[in-house]
C-alpha positions in Angstrom: -27.6 22.2 -22.9 -25.2 22.1 -20.4 -23.0 25.2 -19.2 -19.4 24.5 -18.8 -17.2 25.2 -16.0 -14.3 27.3 -15.9 -11.8 23.9 -15.5 -13.5 22.5 -19.0 -11.1 24.4 -20.9 -8.1 22.9 -19.3 -9.2 19.3 -19.6 -9.9 20.2 -23.1 -6.5 21.3 -23.7 -5.3 18.3 -21.9 -7.2 15.8 -23.9 -5.9 17.6 -27.0 -2.2 17.4 -25.7 -2.8 13.4 -25.4 -4.1 13.3 -29.1 -1.1 15.5 -30.7 0.5 12.4 -32.6 -1.1 11.7 -36.0 -1.0 8.2 -35.4 -2.6 6.6 -32.0 0.4 5.6 -29.6 0.0 2.3 -28.1 -0.1 2.5 -24.1 0.9 -0.6 -22.2 -1.9 -1.8 -19.9 -0.3 -5.4 -19.1 2.3 -7.5 -20.8 2.9 -11.2 -21.5 6.8 -10.3 -20.9 8.8 -7.9 -19.0 12.3 -7.4 -20.0 13.2 -4.9 -17.4 12.1 -3.8 -14.0 13.2 -0.6 -12.7 12.4 0.6 -8.9 13.6 4.0 -7.6 12.9 6.4 -4.9 12.3 10.2 -5.0 12.4 12.5 -2.7 12.1 16.2 -2.1 13.1 18.2 1.2 12.6 22.2 1.7 15.9 23.2 -0.1 16.7 20.4 -2.2 15.9 17.0 -4.0 17.5 13.7 -4.8 16.3 10.3 -6.6 17.9 7.1 -7.0 17.1 4.3 -9.5 18.4 1.1 -10.4 20.3 0.2 -13.7 22.4 -2.8 -14.9 25.4 -0.6 -14.3 24.7 0.1 -10.3 22.6 2.9 -8.8 21.9 6.3 -10.8 21.2 9.0 -8.3 20.6 12.7 -8.7 21.2 15.5 -6.1 20.2 19.0 -6.8 18.5 22.2 -5.0 15.4 23.9 -5.9 15.9 27.3 -7.7 13.9 30.6 -6.7 10.6 29.9 -8.7 10.2 26.4 -7.6 11.3 27.2 -3.5 8.2 29.1 -2.9 6.1 26.4 -4.3 4.5 23.7 -1.5 5.6 20.6 -1.0 3.4 18.4 -2.7 4.4 20.1 -5.9 8.1 19.5 -5.5 7.3 16.2 -4.4 6.0 15.4 -8.0 7.5 17.2 -9.9 10.6 15.6 -9.0 9.1 12.2 -9.8 8.4 13.4 -13.1 11.8 15.3 -13.7 13.1 12.1 -12.9 11.5 10.2 -15.1 11.8 12.7 -18.0 15.4 12.5 -17.4 15.7 8.7 -18.2 12.7 8.4 -20.7 14.9 10.8 -22.8 18.1 8.9 -22.4 16.1 5.6 -23.8 16.9 3.7 -20.9 13.4 2.5 -19.8 12.0 2.1 -23.0 9.8 -1.1 -22.8 10.4 -1.4 -18.9 8.1 -1.4 -15.9 9.0 1.3 -13.7 8.2 1.3 -9.7 8.7 4.9 -8.0 8.5 5.0 -4.3 7.5 8.4 -2.8 6.7 9.5 1.0 4.2 11.8 -0.1 0.6 10.6 -0.6 -0.7 13.6 -2.7 1.6 12.3 -5.4 0.2 8.6 -5.4 -2.9 9.6 -5.0 -2.8 12.4 -8.0 -1.3 9.9 -10.3 -3.8 7.0 -9.7 -6.9 9.4 -9.8 -5.5 11.4 -12.8 -7.0 14.3 -11.4 -6.7 17.1 -8.9 -7.9 20.3 -7.9 -4.6 22.0 -8.0 -3.9 23.0 -11.7 -0.2 23.1 -11.2 -0.3 19.7 -10.0 -3.1 18.4 -12.9 0.0 19.8 -14.9 2.0 17.6 -13.7 0.0 14.6 -13.9 -0.6 15.0 -17.4 3.2 15.1 -18.1 3.3 11.7 -16.4 0.5 10.2 -18.4 2.5 11.6 -21.6 5.7 9.8 -20.2 3.9 6.7 -20.3 3.0 7.1 -23.7 6.0 8.3 -25.4 8.5 6.4 -23.3 6.5 2.7 -23.8 6.6 2.1 -20.3 4.1 0.4 -17.3 4.4 3.2 -14.3 3.8 2.2 -10.9 3.8 5.2 -8.1 3.8 3.7 -4.7 3.8 5.7 -1.2 6.2 4.7 1.6 6.7 5.7 5.2 9.1 8.5 5.4 11.2 6.5 7.6 11.7 4.1 4.9 12.7 6.7 2.6 15.3 7.7 5.1 16.8 4.2 5.9 16.8 3.5 1.7 18.9 6.4 1.6 17.3 8.9 -1.0 15.9 11.5 1.8 19.8 11.8 2.5 20.5 12.6 -1.1 17.8 15.3 -1.1 19.8 17.0 1.9 23.1 16.2 0.4 24.4 13.0 2.0 25.5 10.1 -0.2 26.5 7.4 2.3 23.1 6.2 3.7 21.1 3.2 2.3 21.8 2.0 -1.4 24.4 4.4 -1.6 26.2 2.8 0.8 26.0 -0.2 -1.1 22.9 -1.6 0.2 20.8 -3.7 -2.0 17.7 -1.7 -3.5 15.2 -4.9 -3.0 15.7 -5.2 0.5 13.5 -1.6 1.2 10.8 -2.7 -1.1 8.6 -5.7 0.6 5.9 -5.7 -2.1 6.0 -9.3 -2.3 6.3 -10.4 1.2 3.0 -10.7 3.2 2.7 -9.3 7.1 2.9 -13.6 7.9 6.2 -13.6 6.0 7.8 -10.4 7.7 6.5 -11.1 11.1 4.9 -14.7 11.8 3.7 -13.6 15.6 0.9 -11.9 14.0 -0.9 -15.5 13.6 -1.3 -15.7 17.4 -2.2 -12.2 18.0 -4.9 -12.6 15.5 -6.2 -16.3 17.2 -6.0 -14.8 20.9 -9.0 -12.4 19.9 -10.8 -14.6 17.4 -11.1 -17.7 19.7 -9.3 -20.1 16.7 -6.8 -21.6 18.1 -6.3 -23.5 14.6 -6.9 -20.6 12.4 -4.1 -20.6 9.6 -3.5 -18.1 6.6 -4.8 -18.9 3.7 -2.2 -19.7 0.7 -2.5 -18.0 -2.7 -4.1 -21.0 -3.9 -6.9 -21.0 -1.2 -7.5 -17.7 -2.2 -10.1 -19.6 -5.0 -11.5 -22.4 -2.8 -11.0 -22.8 0.5 -11.5 -19.0 1.2 -14.8 -19.7 -0.7 -16.0 -21.6 2.2 -15.4 -24.9 -0.3 -13.1 -28.1 0.1 -13.2 -30.6 -2.1 -16.1 -32.0 -4.1 -17.7 -35.2 -6.1 -19.5 -35.7 -9.4 -22.8 -36.5 -9.0 -24.8 -39.3 -11.3 -25.0 -36.8 -14.1 -21.3 -35.8 -14.3 -21.8 -32.4 -12.6 -18.7 -31.5 -10.4 -20.8 -30.7 -6.6 -18.3 -28.8 -4.3 -18.2 -30.0 -0.7 -18.7 -27.3 1.9 -15.9 -26.1 4.5 -16.9 -26.6 8.6 -14.5 -23.6 8.9 -16.2 -20.4 9.7 -13.3 -17.7 10.2 -10.6 -17.0 7.1 -7.4 -15.4 7.7 -6.1 -13.5 4.6 -2.8 -12.0 4.5 -1.8 -11.4 0.6 1.6 -9.5 -0.1 0.7 -6.0 -1.0 1.2 -6.8 -4.6 -1.1 -9.5 -5.1 -3.7 -7.7 -2.3 -6.3 -6.4 -5.4 -6.4 -10.2 -6.7 -7.2 -11.6 -3.4 -9.6 -9.0 -2.0 -11.8 -9.4 -5.7 -11.9 -13.2 -4.5 -12.9 -12.4 -0.8 -15.4 -10.2 -2.2 -17.1 -13.1 -4.3 -17.0 -15.3 -0.9 -18.7 -12.4 0.8 -21.7 -12.6 -1.5 -21.8 -16.6 -2.0 -20.9 -17.3 1.7 -22.9 -15.1 4.1 -22.3 -17.0 7.2 -18.3 -16.7 7.2 -16.1 -14.2 8.5 -12.8 -13.1 7.3 -9.9 -11.2 8.9 -7.2 -9.4 6.1 -4.1 -8.1 7.3 -2.0 -6.0 4.9 1.1 -3.9 5.0 0.1 -0.8 3.9 1.8 -0.6 0.8 0.7 0.1 -2.7 -2.9 0.9 -1.4 -4.0 2.7 -4.3 -4.9 -0.5 -6.2 -6.5 -2.6 -3.3 -7.9 0.0 -0.3 -11.3 0.7 -2.3 -11.8 -2.9 -2.3 -11.1 -3.3 1.4 -13.4 -0.6 2.4 -16.2 -1.7 0.0 -16.6 -4.8 1.9 -15.5 -5.0 5.6 -17.1 -4.2 8.8 -14.2 -2.6 10.5 -10.9 -1.1 9.1 -8.1 -0.1 11.5 -4.6 0.4 11.3 -1.5 -1.1 13.8 1.2 1.6 13.7 4.8 0.2 13.9 6.8 -0.4 17.0 3.4 0.0 19.3 2.9 -3.9 19.7 5.5 -6.9 19.8 3.8 -8.7 16.9 4.9 -5.5 14.4 7.6 -4.2 16.0 10.0 -1.5 15.1 13.1 -3.1 16.7 15.6 -0.4 18.3 19.2 -0.9 17.8 22.4 0.7 18.9 23.1 4.0 17.6 25.6 3.7 14.5 29.5 4.8 15.3 30.9 7.2 12.4 34.0 8.2 13.2 34.4 9.2 16.8 30.9 10.5 17.2 27.4 8.8 17.3 24.9 9.4 14.8 21.1 9.1 15.1 18.6 8.4 12.6 16.2 11.8 12.9 12.9 10.8 15.2 10.4 12.2 16.7 10.9 14.5 20.1 11.0 12.2 23.1 11.3 8.9 21.2 14.3 6.9 20.9 16.0 6.7 17.7 15.6 3.3 15.4 18.5 2.3 13.1 16.6 1.0 11.4 13.1 0.3 11.8 12.4 -3.3 10.6 8.8 -2.3 9.8 8.1 1.2 8.7 4.6 1.0 7.5 1.7 0.6 9.4 -0.4 -2.7 9.2 -4.0 -2.4 7.8 -6.7 -4.9 9.1 -9.9 -5.3 8.2 -12.5 -7.7 9.9 -16.1 -8.7 8.0 -18.4 -10.4 10.1 -21.1 -13.2 9.0 -24.9 -11.9 8.5 -27.2 -12.4 11.5 -30.5 -14.1 11.1 -32.5 -10.8 12.2 -32.4 -7.2 11.6 -30.1 -5.6 11.5 -29.0 -8.3 9.2 -25.5 -7.1 8.4 -23.9 -5.5 11.1 -21.5 -3.1 9.1 -23.3 0.3 10.0 -25.1 -0.8 13.3 -24.2 1.3 16.2 -22.5 -1.6 18.2 -19.9 -2.1 15.5 -19.5 1.4 14.9 -18.6 2.3 18.6 -16.4 -0.8 19.3 -14.5 0.6 15.6 -14.4 4.2 17.3 -12.5 2.9 20.4 -10.0 0.8 18.2 -8.7 3.8 17.0 -7.1 5.2 20.2 -5.9 1.9 21.9 -2.3 1.7 20.3 -0.5 4.2 22.7 -1.6 2.2 25.2 -0.2 -0.8 26.6 0.4 -4.2 25.0 -3.3 -5.9 24.8 -5.5 -3.0 24.8 -6.9 -3.7 22.0 -7.8 -7.5 23.0 -11.2 -6.7 24.7 -13.0 -4.8 21.7 -11.6 -6.9 19.1 -13.1 -10.0 21.4 -16.4 -8.1 21.2 -16.7 -7.5 17.6 -15.6 -10.8 16.4 -18.4 -12.7 18.9 -20.8 -10.1 18.1 -23.0 -11.9 16.0 -23.6 -14.9 18.5 -24.2 -12.4 21.4 -27.0 -10.8 19.5 -28.3 -14.1 18.2 -28.6 -15.4 21.8 -30.4 -12.0 23.1 
């Protein structure tokens, strides 16, 4: 016997809502063929909201202001409510049926609530339930992705929520230019390779190609058949591997890295991924890596937020809004931070694995405060981390 908590009633009502139909509806999990992919951005400001979606005929956009009932709600509610309402409008007209939809928001709570499927707030939970029903009734695949606020401004939907229809995609820019889910960190900034080589002490370290995730990334290179016809893989001499998957494929890459970690405990791995679509891969990252840290955009030369001249509009100069004391960016080359993970090989004496050792925790703590300092301030800590196994075994 168990005592039901007060929330139990709402959960039963949600379950009944999902099972209203006489016949179980199909909910797509993965398809062999996708006929249409739709990309859209949604944003809510203090007074208004806006959205922009791709369509065969161009950009479909919405501009609105909050009524009295919604104006007093929290920003988390307004952001998620705008996302749900945008999707409902296009599901009702049938334009999204059978498609895969990517909706981008600058609100982390909206992304987390959708992927988790639950939230302590009853108001937000009701919105998540509406999203799940839309997936079934609209026969679509939905992906909610968090992006940086600067990306939302550059793309133009932040301006839509304030009544401005002359920025980003609304001025004729391509929607896909603001959605680099298919690009790895190295594709976007090749100079990252030199930075990693500088503190790992591996001058020939090269990123693993996608086909290398399943062989070379496991410490295997080639092989041969024995006399009984069994394939025997040959072990690689490499001890450091650099993984730079694009955000859209990061989950698959990290799955292989987890296998490699269990098979070859003498290997060191570095992974670098732009902070996009993290709901699909962040849990795996923290599961295996000894140290995880973020590199903010514009703090280092290898991940710049390039400064450009302000745009000239008529006879006035218009700047993109930015924090006080900092020059405006138009546009920022890199909007989101880099997430960097480092996993070190096992050592031949206690504590065996260095993940929770005081030395690693202390060095990782120091890393989080160096990005405001001058160029290269992080290098001493990263060098110590990468050579820590050798130093411990030499003691």
